[in-house]
Every structure is written in C-alpha cells, then in structure tokens.
C-alpha positions as CSV (number, residue, x, y, z in Angstrom):
1,X,34.7,82.3,63.0
2,X,35.7,84.7,60.3
3,X,37.8,87.8,60.9
4,X,34.9,90.1,60.0
5,X,32.6,88.4,62.5
6,X,35.2,88.8,65.3
7,X,35.7,92.4,64.4
8,X,31.9,93.1,64.4
9,X,31.6,91.5,67.9
10,X,34.5,93.7,69.2
11,X,32.7,96.8,67.8
12,X,29.5,95.9,69.7
13,X,31.5,95.3,72.9
14,X,33.1,98.8,72.5
15,X,36.7,97.5,72.0
16,X,39.6,98.9,70.0
17,X,42.2,96.2,70.7
18,X,44.9,97.1,68.1
19,X,46.2,99.4,65.5
20,X,43.3,100.3,63.1
21,X,40.6,99.0,65.5
22,X,38.8,95.6,65.6
23,X,39.1,95.0,61.8
24,X,42.4,96.8,61.4
25,X,40.6,98.9,58.8
26,X,39.8,102.0,61.0
27,X,36.1,101.3,61.0
28,X,34.0,101.5,64.1
29,X,30.3,100.8,64.9
30,X,29.4,104.5,65.6
31,X,26.2,103.6,67.5
32,X,24.9,106.4,69.7
33,X,27.3,109.1,68.3
34,X,26.0,112.7,68.2
35,X,25.5,114.3,64.8
36,X,27.2,117.5,65.8
37,X,28.9,119.1,68.9
38,X,28.6,122.5,70.7
39,X,31.1,125.2,69.6
40,X,33.4,124.3,72.5
41,X,33.6,120.7,71.3
42,X,32.4,117.4,72.7
43,X,32.3,116.8,76.4
44,X,35.8,116.2,77.8
45,X,35.9,113.4,80.3
46,X,39.6,113.8,81.4
47,X,43.0,114.9,80.2
48,X,46.4,114.2,81.6
49,X,50.1,114.6,80.7
50,X,51.9,111.6,79.1
51,X,55.5,111.3,77.9
52,X,56.8,111.6,74.4
53,X,55.4,109.2,71.8
54,X,53.1,108.6,68.9
55,X,51.8,105.2,69.9
56,X,48.1,105.0,69.5
57,X,45.7,103.6,72.1
58,X,44.3,100.1,72.5
59,X,41.0,99.8,74.5
60,X,39.9,96.7,76.3
61,X,37.3,96.2,79.1
62,X,37.7,99.6,80.6
63,X,41.5,99.8,80.2
64,X,43.6,101.8,77.9
65,X,47.1,100.7,76.7
66,X,49.7,102.9,75.0
67,X,53.4,103.7,75.2
68,X,55.6,106.6,75.8
69,X,59.3,107.5,76.3
70,X,60.9,108.6,79.5
71,X,64.6,109.4,79.2
72,X,66.4,106.3,78.0
73,X,63.5,104.1,78.7
74,X,60.3,103.2,76.9
75,X,57.2,102.7,79.1
76,X,54.1,100.6,78.4
77,X,51.2,102.1,80.4
78,X,47.7,100.9,81.4
79,X,45.2,103.6,82.2
80,X,41.7,103.5,83.7
81,X,39.4,104.4,80.8
82,X,37.0,106.3,83.1
83,X,39.5,108.5,84.8
84,X,42.9,108.4,83.0
85,X,44.5,107.2,86.2
86,X,47.5,104.9,85.9
87,X,46.8,101.2,86.7
88,X,50.3,100.0,86.0
89,X,53.5,100.8,84.0
90,X,56.2,98.6,82.6
91,X,59.5,100.3,81.7
92,X,62.5,98.9,80.0
93,X,65.8,100.3,78.7
94,X,65.8,101.4,75.1
95,X,68.8,103.6,74.3
96,X,69.3,104.9,70.8
97,X,72.6,104.3,68.9
98,X,74.1,106.5,66.2
99,X,72.0,104.5,63.7
100,X,68.9,106.4,64.8
101,X,67.8,110.0,63.9
102,X,64.9,111.0,66.1
103,X,64.5,114.8,65.5
104,X,60.7,114.3,64.8
105,X,60.2,112.7,68.2
106,X,61.7,109.6,69.8
107,X,58.7,107.4,69.6
108,X,57.4,104.8,70.5
109,X,55.4,104.6,67.3
110,X,53.7,101.2,67.3
111,X,50.3,100.5,68.9
112,X,49.8,97.8,71.6
113,X,47.9,94.7,70.8
114,X,45.5,93.2,73.3
115,X,44.9,89.4,72.7
116,X,43.4,87.2,75.4
117,X,45.1,87.9,78.8
118,X,48.2,89.5,77.2
119,X,49.3,92.8,75.8
120,X,51.9,92.8,73.1
121,X,54.0,95.9,72.4
122,X,56.9,96.9,70.1
123,X,59.1,99.8,70.8
124,X,61.2,102.2,68.6
125,X,64.3,100.0,69.0
126,X,62.3,96.9,68.0
127,X,62.0,95.4,71.5
128,X,58.9,93.2,71.5
129,X,57.2,92.4,74.9
130,X,54.3,90.2,76.0
131,X,52.8,91.5,79.3
132,X,50.0,90.3,81.5
133,X,47.0,92.5,80.7
134,X,45.9,92.9,84.4
135,X,49.3,93.5,86.1
136,X,51.9,94.5,83.4
137,X,54.2,91.6,84.5
138,X,56.6,90.6,81.7
139,X,55.8,87.1,80.3
140,X,58.4,87.1,77.5
141,X,60.3,89.4,75.2
142,X,62.5,89.5,72.1
143,X,64.9,92.0,70.5
144,X,64.0,91.9,66.8
145,X,67.3,93.5,65.8
146,X,69.8,91.8,68.1
147,X,68.2,88.3,67.9
148,X,66.8,88.2,64.3
149,X,68.9,90.7,62.4
150,X,66.0,93.0,61.8
151,X,66.2,96.2,59.7
152,X,67.2,99.3,61.7
153,X,64.7,102.0,60.8
154,X,66.5,105.4,61.4
155,X,63.3,107.0,62.7
156,X,62.5,104.0,64.8
157,X,60.6,100.7,64.5
158,X,56.9,101.5,63.9
159,X,55.2,98.2,62.9
160,X,52.3,97.2,65.2
161,X,52.0,93.5,66.0
162,X,49.1,91.4,64.8
163,X,47.3,88.4,66.4
164,X,46.7,85.2,64.4
165,X,45.2,82.1,66.1
166,X,47.7,81.3,68.9
167,X,50.5,83.4,67.4
168,X,51.7,87.0,67.1
169,X,52.8,88.1,63.6
170,X,55.5,90.8,63.3
171,X,57.7,92.3,60.6
172,X,61.4,92.4,61.3
173,X,63.3,92.5,58.0
174,X,66.2,90.2,58.8
175,X,67.8,87.6,56.5
176,X,65.4,84.7,56.7
177,X,63.4,86.7,59.2
178,X,61.5,89.3,57.2
179,X,58.3,88.2,58.9
180,X,58.0,86.1,62.1
181,X,55.3,84.3,64.1
182,X,55.8,83.9,67.8
183,X,53.6,81.7,70.0
184,X,51.6,84.0,72.3
185,X,52.0,81.9,75.4
186,X,55.8,81.6,75.6
187,X,57.3,83.7,72.7
188,X,58.8,80.6,71.0
189,X,59.2,81.0,67.2
190,X,56.4,79.3,65.3
191,X,57.8,80.2,61.9
192,X,60.0,82.7,60.1
193,X,60.1,83.5,56.5
194,X,61.8,85.5,53.7
195,X,64.6,88.0,53.6
196,X,63.0,91.3,52.6
197,X,64.1,94.4,54.4
198,X,61.6,96.0,56.8
199,X,59.4,99.2,56.4
200,X,57.4,101.2,59.0
201,X,54.1,99.6,57.9
202,X,52.0,97.1,59.9
203,X,50.9,93.7,58.7
204,X,47.3,92.7,58.1
205,X,45.2,89.6,57.3
206,X,43.0,89.5,54.2
207,X,40.8,86.7,52.8
208,X,41.4,86.0,49.1
209,X,38.6,83.8,47.6
210,X,38.4,81.8,50.8
211,X,42.0,81.7,51.7
212,X,43.4,83.7,54.6
213,X,46.6,85.6,53.7
214,X,49.1,87.7,55.7
215,X,49.9,90.9,53.8
216,X,53.2,92.7,54.6
217,X,54.1,96.0,53.0
218,X,57.8,95.9,53.2
219,X,60.9,98.0,52.1
220,X,60.4,97.8,48.3
221,X,57.5,95.4,47.8
222,X,54.2,94.1,49.1
223,X,54.0,90.4,49.8
224,X,51.4,87.8,50.7
225,X,52.2,84.9,53.0
226,X,50.4,81.9,54.5
227,X,49.8,83.1,58.1
228,X,50.0,79.5,59.4
229,X,53.6,78.7,58.3
230,X,55.0,81.7,56.3
231,X,55.0,80.3,52.8
232,X,55.4,83.1,50.2
233,X,52.2,83.2,48.1
234,X,52.9,86.3,46.0
235,X,54.9,89.5,45.8
236,X,54.6,92.8,43.9
237,X,57.1,95.6,43.7
238,X,56.4,99.0,45.2
239,X,59.6,101.0,45.7
240,X,59.9,104.2,47.7
241,X,62.8,106.3,48.9
242,X,64.5,104.7,51.9
243,X,61.8,102.0,52.0
244,X,59.4,104.4,53.6
245,X,56.2,102.4,52.9
246,X,54.4,103.5,56.1
247,X,50.6,103.4,55.7
248,X,48.7,100.2,56.3
249,X,47.2,98.6,53.1
250,X,43.4,98.6,52.5
251,X,41.5,95.5,51.4
252,X,38.1,95.6,49.7
253,X,35.3,93.1,49.2
254,X,36.0,93.2,45.4
255,X,39.4,91.7,46.0
256,X,41.2,95.1,45.4
257,X,44.2,95.8,47.6
258,X,45.1,99.5,47.9
259,X,48.7,100.5,48.8
260,X,50.2,104.0,49.0
261,X,53.3,105.8,50.2
262,X,55.0,109.2,49.9
263,X,58.7,109.6,49.0
264,X,58.1,108.7,45.3
265,X,56.0,105.6,46.0
266,X,52.6,106.8,44.9
267,X,49.6,104.4,45.0
268,X,48.5,101.1,43.4
269,X,45.4,99.1,43.1
270,X,46.0,95.4,42.9
271,X,43.4,92.7,42.2
272,X,44.1,89.4,43.9
273,X,42.4,86.2,42.7
274,X,42.9,82.5,43.6
275,X,43.6,80.5,40.4
276,X,45.1,77.1,39.8
277,X,46.2,76.6,43.5
278,X,48.0,80.0,43.6
279,X,47.3,83.7,43.8
280,X,47.2,85.8,40.6
281,X,48.0,89.5,40.8
282,X,46.6,92.1,38.4
283,X,47.8,95.7,38.7
284,X,44.6,97.6,37.9
285,X,46.3,101.0,38.2
286,X,49.3,102.9,39.5
287,X,50.1,106.6,39.8
288,X,51.6,109.2,42.1
289,X,48.5,111.4,42.4
290,X,47.7,109.7,45.8
291,X,50.6,109.6,48.3
292,X,49.7,108.6,51.9
293,X,52.5,109.7,54.2
294,X,52.5,108.3,57.7
295,X,48.8,108.5,58.3
296,X,46.1,106.0,57.3
297,X,43.6,105.6,54.4
298,X,40.1,104.3,54.7
299,X,37.8,102.5,52.2
300,X,34.1,103.3,52.3
301,X,32.1,101.6,49.5
302,X,34.0,101.9,46.2
303,X,36.1,104.9,47.4
304,X,39.4,105.3,49.2
305,X,40.0,108.4,51.4
306,X,43.1,109.9,52.9
307,X,45.5,112.9,53.2
308,X,47.7,112.9,50.1
309,X,51.2,114.4,50.3
310,X,54.3,114.6,52.5
311,X,56.1,117.9,53.2
312,X,54.0,120.2,51.0
313,X,50.2,120.5,50.7
314,X,48.3,117.5,51.9
315,X,44.7,117.7,50.5
316,X,42.2,115.2,51.7
317,X,41.6,113.1,48.7
318,X,39.0,110.7,47.4
319,X,39.6,108.2,44.6
320,X,37.9,105.2,43.0
321,X,39.3,101.9,44.4
322,X,39.2,99.9,41.1
323,X,40.3,102.7,38.7
324,X,42.5,105.0,40.8
325,X,40.6,108.0,39.4
326,X,40.8,111.0,41.6
327,X,37.3,112.2,42.3
328,X,38.1,115.2,44.4
329,X,40.6,117.0,46.6
330,X,39.6,119.0,49.7
331,X,42.3,121.5,50.6
332,X,40.6,122.9,53.7
333,X,42.2,120.4,56.0
334,X,45.8,119.9,57.2
335,X,47.2,116.3,57.3
336,X,44.8,114.1,59.2
337,X,44.5,110.7,61.0
338,X,41.0,109.5,61.1
339,X,38.5,106.7,61.5
340,X,35.0,105.9,60.1
341,X,32.0,105.5,62.4
342,X,28.3,105.8,61.9
343,X,28.6,107.0,58.3
344,X,31.0,109.9,59.3
345,X,34.7,110.5,59.7
346,X,36.3,111.4,63.0
347,X,39.4,113.3,62.0
348,X,42.4,114.6,63.9
349,X,44.4,117.3,62.1
350,X,48.1,117.5,62.9
351,X,47.6,120.9,64.5
352,X,45.2,119.3,67.0
353,X,41.7,120.0,65.8
354,X,39.1,117.3,66.1
355,X,36.7,117.3,63.1
356,X,33.4,115.5,62.5
357,X,32.8,115.3,58.7
358,X,31.1,113.2,56.0
359,X,32.2,112.8,52.4
360,X,30.1,114.4,49.6
361,X,30.3,114.4,45.8
362,X,32.8,117.1,45.7
363,X,34.5,117.2,49.1
364,X,33.9,117.0,52.8
365,X,30.9,118.4,54.6
366,X,32.2,119.6,58.0
367,X,29.6,119.1,60.8
368,X,31.7,120.1,63.8
369,X,35.2,121.2,64.7
370,X,37.0,121.8,68.0
371,X,40.7,122.5,69.0
372,X,41.6,119.8,71.5
373,X,45.3,119.0,71.1
374,X,48.6,120.9,70.5
375,X,50.9,120.5,67.5
376,X,52.2,117.2,66.1
377,X,49.0,115.5,66.8
378,X,50.0,112.6,64.6
379,X,48.6,109.7,66.6
380,X,45.5,108.0,65.2
381,X,42.3,108.2,67.3
382,X,40.7,105.2,69.0
383,X,36.9,104.8,69.5
384,X,35.2,102.5,72.0
385,X,31.5,102.9,72.3
386,X,30.9,106.7,72.3
387,X,34.2,107.5,73.9
388,X,37.1,108.8,71.7
389,X,40.6,108.6,73.0
390,X,43.3,111.0,71.6
391,X,46.9,112.0,72.2
392,X,49.6,114.3,70.9
393,X,53.3,114.0,71.8
394,X,52.7,114.9,75.4
395,X,49.0,114.8,76.4
396,X,46.3,112.1,76.3
397,X,42.6,112.8,76.7
398,X,39.1,111.3,76.5
399,X,35.9,112.8,75.1
400,X,32.3,111.6,75.0
401,X,30.7,111.8,71.6
402,X,27.1,110.9,72.5
C-alpha cells in the first residue's frame, strides 16, 4: 500500500496522526467544511489551559496528543477530543543546561506521532519516548544527545518523529548517528547513518520514480537516504546561519523538492530523478526571495505558498514550484501556520486570528476571520473531520467548522 493511499484513508477516517497530517504535507480532506463563518467565528466546542509549549496536536480515534512543559519537566498529555478533559499524562525530567537559550519559550516543539498502539514523542532536550496510546505507560525511551551524541540545538530539539514500516525514523545529528531508525516495538536500533549535524526540521518520505526515499533537511544540507537501512542516496548543500533549516520540505508529483529557510538560506527547487541505479539531482532554481522561517509551506498544484521572512515583514507569498518565480505577495497577514482543506487554507496568524482564505491570481481572498488565540500562536493547526484543534503557548481549544 503506497504512502498516498494510507494518507487518503486516514483523511477519510478523520485522523491527524503526526506533524503535517496524514501525508505530512499539511493537506486534509475538507469534506463538510463551511464556506464561511459568523462574525464571532466558528462554533467553539471547548477551551482549556495547557502549559508552555509549541508542540502541535496529533488526533487519533477521539483522542488528542500533544506536549507541554511544567517546571523542570516535560509532559505528554492525552485529551478527550470531545471535551478536552485529560485522559492521561506522562511526565519526565527534562532540565535545561547552559547550552540552551529558551527566551522564546521553553518548548516542547515537536509533534507526537501515533502509530499502531503507541505514541512516540520527542522533547526539547531530545528525549525520545514510546508510550502506550491507551494508558500513557512508558514502553521504551532514548536520550538522543547522551546516547547518540546528537547535536544540541540551543532553542531546543524540534524534529518530529516519522513512522516507516516497523521503525521510527528520527534525526539526531551525532557522529555516525545523523539519522537513526528505532524498532517501534522495543526501541532497539535498526540502523544508524551519516555524521551530518542536526537542524530543527522534520524528516519525510518521498517516492522518486518508484523508489521510497527518506529526506532529511539537516544543518547545512538536504540528504536522501534509503529508509530501510540508511544508505546515503544523495545530498545537496543548503547552508543557513546556525544550521536553522526549520521548515519541512515539500515534494511534488513532478519530482520537484522544495526547501526553504530564513537566516540567509533562501529557497531551492531540486528535481530528483532515478538514473543508472542512482538518484540524479538538478537544481532548477535558487534565490532568497522566499524564506520560510519556522512555519510550514504548502504545495497546491504547481504553486508553493507560505509566509516569507523572519524578523521583519513576512508577506504571504506564492511562487511557481518549477521555476521559483514569485507570482504574488500578500502583505495583509502576519506570519501564519496553515493547512489546506477543501480547496481553501485554514490559517493561524501568530497574533491568534484564525482565517479562512483561498488563493487567487494576485493574492488571498479572505472568506472569514476570527480572533481565537493570544500572542505567539506559532503552533500549526490540526484538522480531523470538521473539527479544528488549535493552541498557543498556554491554551488549547477545539472548534467545529461545519
């Protein structure tokens, strides 16, 4: 069964099991969503306090999974999707050393992954846990820094784990341990590969002319590995200041891989083709006119969309995937995290507004807008069926979009 078929089935079942949703591309089915909302916004189902954190929300079979920080501990929490009530919590010690600088918030940053009967989480100090989905009981754990020499990220580990067959794939950035595969059932190492330093980005699986490849956007390069045993298939340089390659790459049906970062990184379009038993890379374009900071980009048809910029203006930008040509910039929005559903974008501005919009020839057409969250609403939204789940640094809420 192909990755796209599995993702489509999850969409139909109303699941959002990982960072980026079923296909890790921020696309959702969108069936049954309203075309606009009242002035007061969509119907709020519930809202409740939650501790510090930017971890997004995984949704599975009526349960929500996310993470927050409580003093010197990180907490994995399972909530009832209907009410927001806590079903279980799993807390563990995660003190920061002098190597960390957390003035923008102490994390956690990564999103839980639901696979089978387990939930896999990664905290800001790179502690990886496998927990029983129903009870929160610890099945196994690893410290990616202490055990595998992983790269210490001063703002905290941010990479969300990825399921592949019977393994979990994670980026660590240690010598010989840049990328690791752990067996889901017991946490034993299935393989480890390469010595690239780590970045805050999250890995993904793409299919290149019939071959499945693991893509890891690392400190100064993007690489492709065989997800079954870690063999390096290709690599391409993409330097940025301090290795801050944060945004998840975007793969298209035309074999174009889009990558982008702020901090001097800019954006690139890479065409990947299988040839002579290997993978050939062609850089189609590269420029600094598109700079995705810590949010996400989305591909729809032949176009890539995302907020471009870091600490100055961040216009919502549209470009051609194959050419890199900027088609338009919309300066009416602040920095946004967003997903694509039913032909429209569901967007969360960093100041807390929820926006329903669709792209046009020269910019966005705003259909509805409502203030739902407070400042630093940097967490990506999660959609399961017609329910949208959102959080800022301290509050989590659910709204119904039908």
